[in-house]
N, CA, C, O and the ligand as a Tripos MOL2 file, in Angstrom:
@<TRIPOS>MOLECULE
protein
  237   235    60     0     0
PROTEIN
NO_CHARGES

@<TRIPOS>ATOM
      1 N           0.8500   -1.1960    0.0000 N.3       1 MET1
      2 CA          0.0000    0.0000    0.0000 C.3       1 MET1
      3 C           0.8860    1.2470    0.0000 C.2       1 MET1
      4 O           1.8810    1.3200    0.7210 O.2       1 MET1
      5 N           0.5150    2.1890   -0.7950 N.am      2 SER2
      6 CA          1.3440    3.3800   -0.9000 C.3       2 SER2
      7 C           1.0680    4.3430    0.2470 C.2       2 SER2
      8 O           0.0910    4.1990    0.9820 O.2       2 SER2
      9 N           1.9420    5.3130    0.3800 N.am      3 ALA3
     10 CA          1.7750    6.3270    1.4150 C.3       3 ALA3
     11 C           0.5290    7.1490    1.1360 C.2       3 ALA3
     12 O           0.1170    7.3380   -0.0080 O.2       3 ALA3
     13 N          -0.0510    7.6280    2.2210 N.am      4 GLN4
     14 CA         -1.2530    8.4250    2.1030 C.3       4 GLN4
     15 C          -1.0130    9.7600    2.7920 C.2       4 GLN4
     16 O          -0.2090    9.8640    3.7180 O.2       4 GLN4
     17 N          -1.7120   10.7570    2.3310 N.am      5 VAL5
     18 CA         -1.6710   12.0510    2.9850 C.3       5 VAL5
     19 C          -3.0530   12.3320    3.5370 C.2       5 VAL5
     20 O          -4.0400   12.3170    2.8020 O.2       5 VAL5
     21 N          -3.1210   12.5870    4.8250 N.am      6 ARG6
     22 CA         -4.3990   12.8680    5.4620 C.3       6 ARG6
     23 C          -4.2620   14.1000    6.3320 C.2       6 ARG6
     24 O          -3.1720   14.4550    6.7800 O.2       6 ARG6
     25 N          -5.3890   14.7370    6.5570 N.am      7 SER7
     26 CA         -5.4270   15.8840    7.4520 C.3       7 SER7
     27 C          -5.8850   15.4080    8.8220 C.2       7 SER7
     28 O          -6.8890   14.7050    8.9430 O.2       7 SER7
     29 N          -5.1540   15.7890    9.8360 N.am      8 CYS8
     30 CA         -5.4980   15.4010   11.1940 C.3       8 CYS8
     31 C          -6.8360   16.0060   11.5800 C.2       8 CYS8
     32 O          -7.0350   17.2080   11.4040 O.2       8 CYS8
     33 N          -7.7710   15.1990   12.1080 N.am      9 PRO9
     34 CA         -9.0740   15.7380   12.5220 C.3       9 PRO9
     35 C          -8.9930   16.5910   13.7840 C.2       9 PRO9
     36 O          -9.9460   17.2910   14.1240 O.2       9 PRO9
     37 N          -7.8810   16.5340   14.4650 N.am     10 LYS10
     38 CA         -7.7400   17.2950   15.7100 C.3      10 LYS10
     39 C          -7.0700   18.6400   15.4820 C.2      10 LYS10
     40 O          -7.5510   19.6710   15.9520 O.2      10 LYS10
     41 N          -5.9560   18.6230   14.7570 N.am     11 CYS11
     42 CA         -5.2090   19.8740   14.5910 C.3      11 CYS11
     43 C          -5.1950   20.3450   13.1430 C.2      11 CYS11
     44 O          -4.6930   21.4270   12.8390 O.2      11 CYS11
     45 N          -5.7490   19.5280   12.2520 N.am     12 PHE12
     46 CA         -5.9540   19.9030   10.8490 C.3      12 PHE12
     47 C          -4.6680   20.0840   10.0610 C.2      12 PHE12
     48 O          -4.6840   20.6490    8.9680 O.2      12 PHE12
     49 N          -3.5760   19.6200   10.5940 N.am     13 GLN13
     50 CA         -2.3560   19.6540    9.8050 C.3      13 GLN13
     51 C          -2.2380   18.3630    9.0070 C.2      13 GLN13
     52 O          -2.7520   17.3140    9.3950 O.2      13 GLN13
     53 N          -1.5500   18.4740    7.8930 N.am     14 LEU14
     54 CA         -1.3780   17.3080    7.0510 C.3      14 LEU14
     55 C          -0.3130   16.3890    7.6150 C.2      14 LEU14
     56 O           0.6860   16.8350    8.1800 O.2      14 LEU14
     57 N          -0.5450   15.1110    7.4520 N.am     15 MET15
     58 CA          0.4570   14.1250    7.8340 C.3      15 MET15
     59 C           0.5960   13.0780    6.7510 C.2      15 MET15
     60 O          -0.3830   12.6790    6.1210 O.2      15 MET15
     61 N           1.8050   12.6460    6.5460 N.am     16 TRP16
     62 CA          2.0680   11.5410    5.6410 C.3      16 TRP16
     63 C           1.9450   10.2390    6.4130 C.2      16 TRP16
     64 O           2.4490   10.1040    7.5280 O.2      16 TRP16
     65 N           1.2740    9.3010    5.8050 N.am     17 LEU17
     66 CA          1.1270    7.9960    6.4410 C.3      17 LEU17
     67 C           1.8360    6.9550    5.5950 C.2      17 LEU17
     68 O           1.3550    6.5600    4.5330 O.2      17 LEU17
     69 N           2.9750    6.5220    6.0780 N.am     18 ASN18
     70 CA          3.6500    5.4230    5.4150 C.3      18 ASN18
     71 C           3.1430    4.1080    5.9920 C.2      18 ASN18
     72 O           2.7140    4.0400    7.1440 O.2      18 ASN18
     73 N           3.2010    3.0870    5.1830 N.am     19 SER19
     74 CA          2.5720    1.8260    5.5650 C.3      19 SER19
     75 C           3.1580    1.2430    6.8450 C.2      19 SER19
     76 O           2.4780    0.5000    7.5520 O.2      19 SER19
     77 N           4.4060    1.5680    7.1490 N.am     20 GLU20
     78 CA          5.0050    1.0350    8.3710 C.3      20 GLU20
     79 C           4.7400    1.9100    9.5830 C.2      20 GLU20
     80 O           5.1620    1.5860   10.6930 O.2      20 GLU20
     81 N           4.0440    3.0170    9.3730 N.am     21 GLU21
     82 CA          3.8470    3.9650   10.4640 C.3      21 GLU21
     83 C           2.4170    4.0050   10.9810 C.2      21 GLU21
     84 O           2.1180    4.7430   11.9200 O.2      21 GLU21
     85 N           1.5420    3.2280   10.3870 N.am     22 TYR22
     86 CA          0.2010    3.1820   10.9240 C.3      22 TYR22
     87 C          -0.2160    1.7480   11.1990 C.2      22 TYR22
     88 O           0.3450    0.7960   10.6580 O.2      22 TYR22
     89 N          -1.2050    1.6290   12.0450 N.am     23 GLU23
     90 CA         -1.7170    0.3290   12.4470 C.3      23 GLU23
     91 C          -3.0110    0.0750   11.7070 C.2      23 GLU23
     92 O          -3.8830    0.9430   11.6620 O.2      23 GLU23
     93 N          -3.1440   -1.0990   11.1300 N.am     24 VAL24
     94 CA         -4.3660   -1.4450   10.4380 C.3      24 VAL24
     95 C          -5.3500   -2.0120   11.4470 C.2      24 VAL24
     96 O          -5.1020   -3.0600   12.0440 O.2      24 VAL24
     97 N          -6.4580   -1.3250   11.6370 N.am     25 VAL25
     98 CA         -7.4710   -1.7510   12.6000 C.3      25 VAL25
     99 C          -8.3450   -2.8230   11.9710 C.2      25 VAL25
    100 O          -8.5640   -3.8870   12.5490 O.2      25 VAL25
    101 N          -8.8340   -2.5260   10.7880 N.am     26 ASP26
    102 CA         -9.5120   -3.5360    9.9940 C.3      26 ASP26
    103 C          -9.2900   -3.1710    8.5400 C.2      26 ASP26
    104 O          -8.4930   -2.2820    8.2410 O.2      26 ASP26
    105 N          -9.9730   -3.8320    7.6430 N.am     27 GLU27
    106 CA         -9.6400   -3.6460    6.2350 C.3      27 GLU27
    107 C          -9.9910   -2.2580    5.7100 C.2      27 GLU27
    108 O          -9.5780   -1.8880    4.6110 O.2      27 GLU27
    109 N         -10.7360   -1.5000    6.4750 N.am     28 GLU28
    110 CA        -11.1010   -0.1610    6.0220 C.3      28 GLU28
    111 C         -10.6130    0.9410    6.9440 C.2      28 GLU28
    112 O         -10.8370    2.1210    6.6770 O.2      28 GLU28
    113 N          -9.9510    0.5670    8.0200 N.am     29 THR29
    114 CA         -9.6030    1.5670    9.0240 C.3      29 THR29
    115 C          -8.1380    1.4430    9.4190 C.2      29 THR29
    116 O          -7.6300    0.3460    9.6500 O.2      29 THR29
    117 N          -7.4790    2.5800    9.4920 N.am     30 ILE30
    118 CA         -6.1130    2.6130    9.9920 C.3      30 ILE30
    119 C          -6.0390    3.5570   11.1810 C.2      30 ILE30
    120 O          -6.8720    4.4480   11.3430 O.2      30 ILE30
    121 N          -5.0400    3.3450   11.9950 N.am     31 ARG31
    122 CA         -4.8820    4.1590   13.1820 C.3      31 ARG31
    123 C          -3.4230    4.5870   13.2880 C.2      31 ARG31
    124 O          -2.5140    3.7890   13.0600 O.2      31 ARG31
    125 N          -3.2140    5.8250   13.6280 N.am     32 THR32
    126 CA         -1.8560    6.3240   13.7810 C.3      32 THR32
    127 C          -1.8500    7.4320   14.8140 C.2      32 THR32
    128 O          -2.8980    7.8690   15.2910 O.2      32 THR32
    129 N          -0.6670    7.8690   15.1450 N.am     33 THR33
    130 CA         -0.5260    8.9890   16.0710 C.3      33 THR33
    131 C          -0.0810   10.2080   15.2910 C.2      33 THR33
    132 O           0.9130   10.1670   14.5670 O.2      33 THR33
    133 N          -0.8100   11.2740   15.4410 N.am     34 CYS34
    134 CA         -0.4760   12.5140   14.7540 C.3      34 CYS34
    135 C           0.8750   13.0310   15.2520 C.2      34 CYS34
    136 O           1.0880   13.1630   16.4570 O.2      34 CYS34
    137 N           1.7780   13.3210   14.3260 N.am     35 PRO35
    138 CA          3.0850   13.8290   14.7370 C.3      35 PRO35
    139 C           3.0420   15.2760   15.2160 C.2      35 PRO35
    140 O           4.0000   15.7750   15.8060 O.2      35 PRO35
    141 N           1.9290   15.9370   14.9560 N.am     36 HIS36
    142 CA          1.8220   17.3550   15.3010 C.3      36 HIS36
    143 C           1.2330   17.5630   16.6890 C.2      36 HIS36
    144 O           1.7800   18.3190   17.4930 O.2      36 HIS36
    145 N           0.1170   16.8920   16.9720 N.am     37 CYS37
    146 CA         -0.5680   17.1190   18.2450 C.3      37 CYS37
    147 C          -0.5470   15.8770   19.1350 C.2      37 CYS37
    148 O          -0.9550   15.9380   20.2950 O.2      37 CYS37
    149 N          -0.0780   14.7630   18.6020 N.am     38 GLY38
    150 CA          0.0700   13.5680   19.4130 C.3      38 GLY38
    151 C          -1.2100   12.7930   19.6430 C.2      38 GLY38
    152 O          -1.2220   11.8230   20.4010 O.2      38 GLY38
    153 N          -2.3020   13.2130   18.9890 N.am     39 SER39
    154 CA         -3.5580   12.5030   19.1580 C.3      39 SER39
    155 C          -3.5490   11.1920   18.3850 C.2      39 SER39
    156 O          -2.9620   11.0920   17.3070 O.2      39 SER39
    157 N          -4.2000   10.2050   18.9470 N.am     40 THR40
    158 CA         -4.4300    8.9810   18.2070 C.3      40 THR40
    159 C          -5.6410    9.1890   17.3190 C.2      40 THR40
    160 O          -6.7400    9.4740   17.7930 O.2      40 THR40
    161 N          -5.4220    9.0410   16.0320 N.am     41 VAL41
    162 CA         -6.4840    9.3380   15.0760 C.3      41 VAL41
    163 C          -6.7080    8.1360   14.1790 C.2      41 VAL41
    164 O          -5.7990    7.3420   13.9360 O.2      41 VAL41
    165 N          -7.9220    8.0170   13.6960 N.am     42 ARG42
    166 CA         -8.2750    6.9340   12.7870 C.3      42 ARG42
    167 C          -8.7280    7.5110   11.4660 C.2      42 ARG42
    168 O          -9.3130    8.5920   11.4050 O.2      42 ARG42
    169 N          -8.4490    6.7800   10.4200 N.am     43 PHE43
    170 CA         -8.8910    7.1840    9.0860 C.3      43 PHE43
    171 C          -9.5450    6.0030    8.3970 C.2      43 PHE43
    172 O          -9.1540    4.8520    8.5930 O.2      43 PHE43
    173 N         -10.5290    6.3030    7.6010 N.am     44 GLN44
    174 CA        -11.1470    5.2860    6.7740 C.3      44 GLN44
    175 C         -10.3840    5.1620    5.4620 C.2      44 GLN44
    176 O         -10.0610    6.1590    4.8170 O.2      44 GLN44
    177 N         -10.1120    3.9560    5.0920 N.am     45 LEU45
    178 CA         -9.4890    3.7030    3.8040 C.3      45 LEU45
    179 C         -10.5560    3.3110    2.7980 C.2      45 LEU45
    180 O         -11.5180    2.6150    3.1230 O.2      45 LEU45
    181 N         -10.3670    3.7670    1.5860 N.am     46 VAL46
    182 CA        -11.2080    3.2980    0.4940 C.3      46 VAL46
    183 C         -10.2870    2.6330   -0.5050 C.2      46 VAL46
    184 O          -9.5810    3.2970   -1.2650 O.2      46 VAL46
    185 N         -10.3040    1.3280   -0.4910 N.am     47 THR47
    186 CA         -9.3440    0.5940   -1.3050 C.3      47 THR47
    187 C         -10.0020   -0.1580   -2.4450 C.2      47 THR47
    188 O          -9.3310   -0.6660   -3.3430 O.2      47 THR47
    189 N         -11.3170   -0.2230   -2.3980 N.am     48 GLN48
    190 CA        -12.0180   -0.9650   -3.4400 C.3      48 GLN48
    191 C         -13.2470   -0.1950   -3.8640 C.2      48 GLN48
    192 O         -13.6940    0.7170   -3.1690 O.2      48 GLN48
    193 N         -13.7840   -0.5630   -4.9910 N.am     49 GLY49
    194 CA        -15.0190    0.0460   -5.4460 C.3      49 GLY49
    195 C         -14.7920    1.2360   -6.3560 C.2      49 GLY49
    196 O         -13.6610    1.6000   -6.6800 O.2      49 GLY49
    197 N         -15.8950    1.8250   -6.7540 N.am     50 ASP50
    198 CA        -15.8580    2.8730   -7.7560 C.3      50 ASP50
    199 C         -15.1090    4.1130   -7.2810 C.2      50 ASP50
    200 O         -14.5750    4.8620   -8.0990 O.2      50 ASP50
    201 N         -15.0630    4.3370   -5.9800 N.am     51 ASN51
    202 CA        -14.4460    5.5420   -5.4660 C.3      51 ASN51
    203 C         -13.0200    5.3270   -4.9790 C.2      51 ASN51
    204 O         -12.4460    6.2000   -4.3280 O.2      51 ASN51
    205 N         -12.4510    4.1730   -5.2910 N.am     52 ALA52
    206 CA        -11.1240    3.8490   -4.7830 C.3      52 ALA52
    207 C         -10.0710    4.8480   -5.2180 C.2      52 ALA52
    208 O          -9.1500    5.1540   -4.4610 O.2      52 ALA52
    209 N         -10.1990    5.3520   -6.4160 N.am     53 ALA53
    210 CA         -9.2010    6.2890   -6.9410 C.3      53 ALA53
    211 C          -9.6930    7.7240   -6.8410 C.2      53 ALA53
    212 O          -9.1110    8.6190   -7.4530 O.2      53 ALA53
    213 N         -10.7300    7.9510   -6.0980 N.am     54 GLY54
    214 CA        -11.2690    9.2910   -5.9620 C.3      54 GLY54
    215 C         -12.2870    9.5720   -7.0570 C.2      54 GLY54
    216 O         -12.4050    8.8250   -8.0280 O.2      54 GLY54
    217 N         -13.0100   10.6500   -6.8800 N.am     55 PRO55
    218 CA        -14.0170   11.0020   -7.8760 C.3      55 PRO55
    219 C         -13.3680   11.2580   -9.2220 C.2      55 PRO55
    220 O         -12.3020   11.8670   -9.3120 O.2      55 PRO55
    221 N         -14.0170   10.7910  -10.2470 N.am     56 LYS56
    222 CA        -13.4800   11.0140  -11.5830 C.3      56 LYS56
    223 C         -13.8170   12.4200  -12.0610 C.2      56 LYS56
    224 O         -14.9130   12.9340  -11.8380 O.2      56 LYS56
    225 N         -12.8670   13.0030  -12.7030 N.am     57 MET57
    226 CA        -13.0940   14.3350  -13.2360 C.3      57 MET57
    227 C         -13.9320   14.2340  -14.4900 C.2      57 MET57
    228 O         -13.7550   13.3210  -15.2970 O.2      57 MET57
    229 N         -14.8330   15.1590  -14.6490 N.am     58 GLY58
    230 CA        -15.6920   15.1540  -15.8320 C.3      58 GLY58
    231 C         -14.9230   15.5800  -17.0730 C.2      58 GLY58
    232 O         -13.8530   16.1830  -16.9900 O.2      58 GLY58
    233 N         -15.4850   15.2570  -18.2040 N.am     59 HIS59
    234 CA        -14.8370   15.6310  -19.4570 C.3      59 HIS59
    235 C         -15.1380   17.0730  -19.8020 C.2      59 HIS59
    236 O         -14.6760   17.5720  -20.8290 O.2      59 HIS59
    237 ZN         -2.9230   16.4440   14.9100 Zn       60 ZN60
@<TRIPOS>BOND
     1     1     2 1
     2     2     3 1
     3     3     4 2
     4     3     5 am
     5     5     6 1
     6     6     7 1
     7     7     8 2
     8     7     9 am
     9     9    10 1
    10    10    11 1
    11    11    12 2
    12    11    13 am
    13    13    14 1
    14    14    15 1
    15    15    16 2
    16    15    17 am
    17    17    18 1
    18    18    19 1
    19    19    20 2
    20    19    21 am
    21    21    22 1
    22    22    23 1
    23    23    24 2
    24    23    25 am
    25    25    26 1
    26    26    27 1
    27    27    28 2
    28    27    29 am
    29    29    30 1
    30    30    31 1
    31    31    32 2
    32    31    33 am
    33    33    34 1
    34    34    35 1
    35    35    36 2
    36    35    37 am
    37    37    38 1
    38    38    39 1
    39    39    40 2
    40    39    41 am
    41    41    42 1
    42    42    43 1
    43    43    44 2
    44    43    45 am
    45    45    46 1
    46    46    47 1
    47    47    48 2
    48    47    49 am
    49    49    50 1
    50    50    51 1
    51    51    52 2
    52    51    53 am
    53    53    54 1
    54    54    55 1
    55    55    56 2
    56    55    57 am
    57    57    58 1
    58    58    59 1
    59    59    60 2
    60    59    61 am
    61    61    62 1
    62    62    63 1
    63    63    64 2
    64    63    65 am
    65    65    66 1
    66    66    67 1
    67    67    68 2
    68    67    69 am
    69    69    70 1
    70    70    71 1
    71    71    72 2
    72    71    73 am
    73    73    74 1
    74    74    75 1
    75    75    76 2
    76    75    77 am
    77    77    78 1
    78    78    79 1
    79    79    80 2
    80    79    81 am
    81    81    82 1
    82    82    83 1
    83    83    84 2
    84    83    85 am
    85    85    86 1
    86    86    87 1
    87    87    88 2
    88    87    89 am
    89    89    90 1
    90    90    91 1
    91    91    92 2
    92    91    93 am
    93    93    94 1
    94    94    95 1
    95    95    96 2
    96    95    97 am
    97    97    98 1
    98    98    99 1
    99    99   100 2
   100    99   101 am
   101   101   102 1
   102   102   103 1
   103   103   104 2
   104   103   105 am
   105   105   106 1
   106   106   107 1
   107   107   108 2
   108   107   109 am
   109   109   110 1
   110   110   111 1
   111   111   112 2
   112   111   113 am
   113   113   114 1
   114   114   115 1
   115   115   116 2
   116   115   117 am
   117   117   118 1
   118   118   119 1
   119   119   120 2
   120   119   121 am
   121   121   122 1
   122   122   123 1
   123   123   124 2
   124   123   125 am
   125   125   126 1
   126   126   127 1
   127   127   128 2
   128   127   129 am
   129   129   130 1
   130   130   131 1
   131   131   132 2
   132   131   133 am
   133   133   134 1
   134   134   135 1
   135   135   136 2
   136   135   137 am
   137   137   138 1
   138   138   139 1
   139   139   140 2
   140   139   141 am
   141   141   142 1
   142   142   143 1
   143   143   144 2
   144   143   145 am
   145   145   146 1
   146   146   147 1
   147   147   148 2
   148   147   149 am
   149   149   150 1
   150   150   151 1
   151   151   152 2
   152   151   153 am
   153   153   154 1
   154   154   155 1
   155   155   156 2
   156   155   157 am
   157   157   158 1
   158   158   159 1
   159   159   160 2
   160   159   161 am
   161   161   162 1
   162   162   163 1
   163   163   164 2
   164   163   165 am
   165   165   166 1
   166   166   167 1
   167   167   168 2
   168   167   169 am
   169   169   170 1
   170   170   171 1
   171   171   172 2
   172   171   173 am
   173   173   174 1
   174   174   175 1
   175   175   176 2
   176   175   177 am
   177   177   178 1
   178   178   179 1
   179   179   180 2
   180   179   181 am
   181   181   182 1
   182   182   183 1
   183   183   184 2
   184   183   185 am
   185   185   186 1
   186   186   187 1
   187   187   188 2
   188   187   189 am
   189   189   190 1
   190   190   191 1
   191   191   192 2
   192   191   193 am
   193   193   194 1
   194   194   195 1
   195   195   196 2
   196   195   197 am
   197   197   198 1
   198   198   199 1
   199   199   200 2
   200   199   201 am
   201   201   202 1
   202   202   203 1
   203   203   204 2
   204   203   205 am
   205   205   206 1
   206   206   207 1
   207   207   208 2
   208   207   209 am
   209   209   210 1
   210   210   211 1
   211   211   212 2
   212   211   213 am
   213   213   214 1
   214   214   215 1
   215   215   216 2
   216   215   217 am
   217   217   218 1
   218   218   219 1
   219   219   220 2
   220   219   221 am
   221   221   222 1
   222   222   223 1
   223   223   224 2
   224   223   225 am
   225   225   226 1
   226   226   227 1
   227   227   228 2
   228   227   229 am
   229   229   230 1
   230   230   231 1
   231   231   232 2
   232   231   233 am
   233   233   234 1
   234   234   235 1
   235   235   236 2
@<TRIPOS>SUBSTRUCTURE
     1 MET1         2 RESIDUE 1 A MET
     2 SER2         6 RESIDUE 1 A SER
     3 ALA3        10 RESIDUE 1 A ALA
     4 GLN4        14 RESIDUE 1 A GLN
     5 VAL5        18 RESIDUE 1 A VAL
     6 ARG6        22 RESIDUE 1 A ARG
     7 SER7        26 RESIDUE 1 A SER
     8 CYS8        30 RESIDUE 1 A CYS
     9 PRO9        34 RESIDUE 1 A PRO
    10 LYS10       38 RESIDUE 1 A LYS
    11 CYS11       42 RESIDUE 1 A CYS
    12 PHE12       46 RESIDUE 1 A PHE
    13 GLN13       50 RESIDUE 1 A GLN
    14 LEU14       54 RESIDUE 1 A LEU
    15 MET15       58 RESIDUE 1 A MET
    16 TRP16       62 RESIDUE 1 A TRP
    17 LEU17       66 RESIDUE 1 A LEU
    18 ASN18       70 RESIDUE 1 A ASN
    19 SER19       74 RESIDUE 1 A SER
    20 GLU20       78 RESIDUE 1 A GLU
    21 GLU21       82 RESIDUE 1 A GLU
    22 TYR22       86 RESIDUE 1 A TYR
    23 GLU23       90 RESIDUE 1 A GLU
    24 VAL24       94 RESIDUE 1 A VAL
    25 VAL25       98 RESIDUE 1 A VAL
    26 ASP26      102 RESIDUE 1 A ASP
    27 GLU27      106 RESIDUE 1 A GLU
    28 GLU28      110 RESIDUE 1 A GLU
    29 THR29      114 RESIDUE 1 A THR
    30 ILE30      118 RESIDUE 1 A ILE
    31 ARG31      122 RESIDUE 1 A ARG
    32 THR32      126 RESIDUE 1 A THR
    33 THR33      130 RESIDUE 1 A THR
    34 CYS34      134 RESIDUE 1 A CYS
    35 PRO35      138 RESIDUE 1 A PRO
    36 HIS36      142 RESIDUE 1 A HIS
    37 CYS37      146 RESIDUE 1 A CYS
    38 GLY38      150 RESIDUE 1 A GLY
    39 SER39      154 RESIDUE 1 A SER
    40 THR40      158 RESIDUE 1 A THR
    41 VAL41      162 RESIDUE 1 A VAL
    42 ARG42      166 RESIDUE 1 A ARG
    43 PHE43      170 RESIDUE 1 A PHE
    44 GLN44      174 RESIDUE 1 A GLN
    45 LEU45      178 RESIDUE 1 A LEU
    46 VAL46      182 RESIDUE 1 A VAL
    47 THR47      186 RESIDUE 1 A THR
    48 GLN48      190 RESIDUE 1 A GLN
    49 GLY49      194 RESIDUE 1 A GLY
    50 ASP50      198 RESIDUE 1 A ASP
    51 ASN51      202 RESIDUE 1 A ASN
    52 ALA52      206 RESIDUE 1 A ALA
    53 ALA53      210 RESIDUE 1 A ALA
    54 GLY54      214 RESIDUE 1 A GLY
    55 PRO55      218 RESIDUE 1 A PRO
    56 LYS56      222 RESIDUE 1 A LYS
    57 MET57      226 RESIDUE 1 A MET
    58 GLY58      230 RESIDUE 1 A GLY
    59 HIS59      234 RESIDUE 1 A HIS
    60 ZN60       237 GROUP 0 **** ****
């Protein structure tokens, strides 16, 4: 799995999530510690389905 960039829900700063730096809670959820505010935060992963690559841009 490639690195992800997410915004911390607590302090709203961006953090890079490398695969070795977060804990997989289940197949859709990861957990990590924010390097900025130290909060334990969870993110939902979208790895399958139509929205896996994000919304498609219109023509
Ligand atoms: Zn934070």
